[in-house]
C-alpha positions in Angstrom: 224.3 271.4 154.8 221.0 270.0 156.1 219.7 273.3 154.9 221.7 273.4 151.9 220.0 270.0 150.8 216.7 271.2 151.8 216.7 274.2 149.3 218.3 271.2 146.7 215.3 269.2 147.0 213.1 272.3 146.8 214.2 272.9 143.4 213.5 268.9 142.2 215.2 269.1 139.8 215.2 265.2 138.8 211.8 265.6 138.0 212.5 268.1 135.4 216.2 268.4 134.0 215.7 265.8 131.3 212.9 266.7 129.4 211.3 270.5 130.5 214.4 272.4 129.1 214.2 270.8 125.9 211.4 273.1 124.9 213.1 276.9 125.3 216.3 275.0 123.5 214.6 274.2 120.6 213.2 277.9 120.4 216.9 278.8 120.4 218.0 276.4 118.1 215.7 277.4 115.7 216.6 281.2 116.0 219.9 280.9 116.3 221.5 277.1 115.8 224.0 275.6 118.1 225.2 278.8 119.5 226.3 280.6 122.7 222.4 281.5 123.3 221.5 278.3 124.3 223.6 277.9 127.4 222.2 281.9 128.6 218.5 280.6 127.6 219.1 276.9 129.3 220.7 278.5 132.4 217.4 281.1 132.5 215.0 277.9 132.7 217.1 276.5 135.4 215.7 279.5 137.3 212.2 279.8 135.5 211.3 276.0 136.1 212.8 276.0 139.1 210.8 278.6 140.4 207.5 276.5 139.1 208.3 273.9 141.4 209.6 275.3 144.0 205.6 277.7 144.3 204.1 275.0 143.4 205.9 273.2 146.7 204.6 276.1 149.0 200.9 275.8 147.9 201.0 271.8 147.8 202.4 271.7 151.4 198.9 270.3 153.0 198.2 267.8 150.3 201.5 266.7 149.9 201.5 265.8 153.7 198.5 263.2 152.5 200.3 262.1 149.5 202.4 258.8 150.9 204.7 258.6 147.7 205.8 262.5 147.8 206.6 261.9 151.8 208.4 258.8 151.4 210.7 260.3 148.8 211.0 263.9 150.5 210.2 265.8 147.4 208.3 268.7 149.4 211.0 269.9 152.3 208.5 272.9 153.2 206.0 270.3 153.6 208.2 268.4 156.1 209.1 271.4 157.8 213.0 271.3 156.7 212.6 274.8 155.1 210.3 277.9 156.1 207.8 279.8 154.6 210.1 283.0 154.1 212.3 280.6 152.9 210.8 279.4 150.2 209.3 283.1 149.5 212.9 284.1 149.2 213.4 281.4 146.3 210.5 282.2 144.7 211.6 285.8 145.1 215.1 285.2 143.5 214.4 282.3 141.1 211.9 284.6 139.4 214.0 288.3 139.8 216.7 286.0 138.1 215.3 285.1 134.6 213.4 288.6 134.1 216.1 290.9 134.4 218.5 289.4 132.6 215.6 288.6 129.7 214.8 292.4 130.5 218.4 293.2 129.5 218.8 290.6 126.4 215.5 291.2 124.4 211.6 292.9 125.2 210.0 289.8 123.0 212.1 287.8 125.2 211.0 289.4 128.7 207.4 289.3 127.3 207.3 285.4 127.1 209.7 285.1 130.2 207.2 287.1 132.3 204.2 285.4 130.8 206.3 281.3 131.9 206.1 283.2 135.6 202.9 284.0 135.0 201.7 280.8 133.8 203.4 278.7 136.8 201.6 281.0 139.1 198.7 281.2 138.1 199.1 277.1 138.4 199.4 276.5 141.4 198.9 279.7 143.7 195.9 280.6 145.2 193.3 282.5 144.7 193.3 281.4 140.6 195.5 277.6 140.7 194.3 276.4 137.8 196.0 272.9 138.6 192.5 272.4 140.4 190.1 273.5 137.9 188.7 270.8 135.4 190.7 270.9 131.8 192.3 274.3 132.8 195.1 272.1 134.6 196.2 270.5 131.5 196.0 273.5 129.4 197.9 275.7 131.7 200.8 273.1 131.8 200.9 272.9 128.4 201.7 276.1 127.8 203.9 277.2 131.0 206.1 273.9 130.3 205.6 274.1 126.5 204.6 276.6 124.2 205.8 279.3 126.4 209.5 278.3 126.8 209.4 277.7 123.2 208.6 281.2 122.7 210.8 282.7 124.9 213.5 280.6 124.1 213.5 281.3 120.2 212.9 285.7 120.8 216.0 285.4 123.5 218.2 283.6 120.9 217.0 286.5 118.8 213.9 285.4 116.5 211.3 287.5 115.8 207.6 286.6 115.7 206.2 289.2 113.2 202.9 287.1 112.3 201.1 284.5 114.6 200.8 282.0 111.6 204.7 281.7 111.4 207.0 278.4 111.7 207.8 279.4 115.4 204.1 279.7 116.3 203.2 276.2 114.8 206.4 274.6 116.9 205.1 276.1 119.9 201.2 274.7 119.3 203.7 271.7 119.1 204.9 271.8 122.3 202.2 272.5 124.2 200.5 269.6 123.3 203.2 267.7 124.2 203.8 269.2 127.6 199.4 268.4 127.6 200.0 265.0 127.3 202.9 265.1 130.0 200.6 266.0 132.6 197.7 263.9 131.6 200.3 261.0 131.9 201.6 262.1 135.3 197.7 262.2 136.4 197.0 258.8 134.8 200.0 257.4 136.8 199.2 259.5 140.6 195.2 258.6 139.9 194.9 256.2 142.9 197.1 258.4 145.0 195.3 261.5 144.3 191.6 260.2 144.7 190.3 261.3 148.0 193.4 264.1 148.5 193.1 266.3 145.3 191.2 267.3 142.3 192.7 266.8 138.8 190.8 266.4 135.4 191.8 262.6 135.6 190.4 262.4 138.5 187.1 264.2 137.6 186.8 262.2 134.5 188.4 258.5 135.8 191.3 256.4 134.7 189.5 255.0 131.8 188.4 258.2 130.1 191.8 259.9 131.3 193.8 257.2 129.2 191.6 257.8 126.1 192.2 261.4 126.5 195.7 260.9 126.9 195.5 259.3 123.4 193.5 262.2 121.8 196.0 264.5 122.9 198.6 262.2 121.2 197.0 261.8 118.1 196.3 266.2 117.8 200.1 266.5 118.4 200.6 264.2 115.4 198.1 266.2 113.4 199.3 269.6 114.3 203.1 267.9 113.4 202.0 266.9 109.8 199.9 270.2 109.4 202.9 272.3 110.4 205.7 270.2 108.0 203.2 270.2 105.3 202.8 274.0 105.2 206.3 274.9 106.2 207.9 272.4 104.2 209.8 270.8 107.2 213.1 268.7 106.7 211.6 264.9 106.5 213.8 263.6 108.7 213.2 266.1 111.3 209.9 265.6 110.7 210.2 261.3 111.2 212.1 261.9 114.4 210.0 264.2 116.4 207.0 262.1 115.3 208.3 258.7 116.4 208.6 260.4 119.9 205.3 262.0 119.6 204.3 258.4 119.5 206.6 256.8 122.0 206.1 259.4 124.4 202.7 258.5 126.1 203.5 254.7 125.8 206.7 255.2 127.9 205.5 257.7 130.3 202.8 255.2 130.8 204.7 252.5 130.7 204.1 251.0 134.4 200.4 251.2 134.0 200.8 249.6 130.5 202.8 246.7 130.8 200.8 244.9 133.8 197.9 245.2 131.0 199.6 243.9 128.6 200.9 241.0 130.9 197.0 240.4 132.0 196.1 240.1 128.5 198.8 238.0 127.3 198.0 235.4 130.3 194.1 235.6 129.1 195.0 235.5 125.3 197.0 231.6 126.3 194.9 230.8 129.1 191.9 231.1 126.7 194.6 229.3 123.9 195.3 226.6 126.1 191.4 226.1 127.3 190.9 225.4 123.3 192.9 223.2 122.7 192.1 220.9 126.1 
């Protein structure tokens, strides 16, 4: 039972199950609407996303041993010694192999995008490439491997075809890429103090204040991309409104633990200033 628990923790489903499957499912919905394809796409990306987190645990073991937050939560059983290196590699092989075989049986184009997702997830964590330690490349790769490429994989696996680069699926994939770039920037902002001195991220490189500015710029670019797409492809106004609310709220919600204390300090300073003026 302890070993099974270790395998389960290696997948770290709690970190992604509520968010990252949305992108391949959105692609599948665009291609085929609400259909049985959604179940297949969700199942495949359960394996693919799990692969991304397991291979990340494999190559982050030494760093995670120094990361007090992850050590306390037991997020990396390989780093803790609960799962061996051989078992971790075997998990990666199974989690990558099943989606590749199934996608190949479904669609040639879907297989290509599934393969690209797995390649991006590997390059992000594995040495010598290890894009997560490279300035700006960590953010771009994260946006592609969890946003744009999964969207296109879901779209093509559900029967969609990409006939030209300037198309609704391609534009939608760009917006998804921006959202997942924001996700990593927000994560790096929240982990800034833990990461300084233990690992390199873009936010560590540019500083916390500049990282917050970068998050705002990326959010603004995602809104611009959405509105251009909505105008060019005549996207339904209700869908546009829902997505734009999400694009505004998401970065604020992601950094709520950082923003709320700052807002509280601002309110206290304002009230103290008012009180001193009254006195």
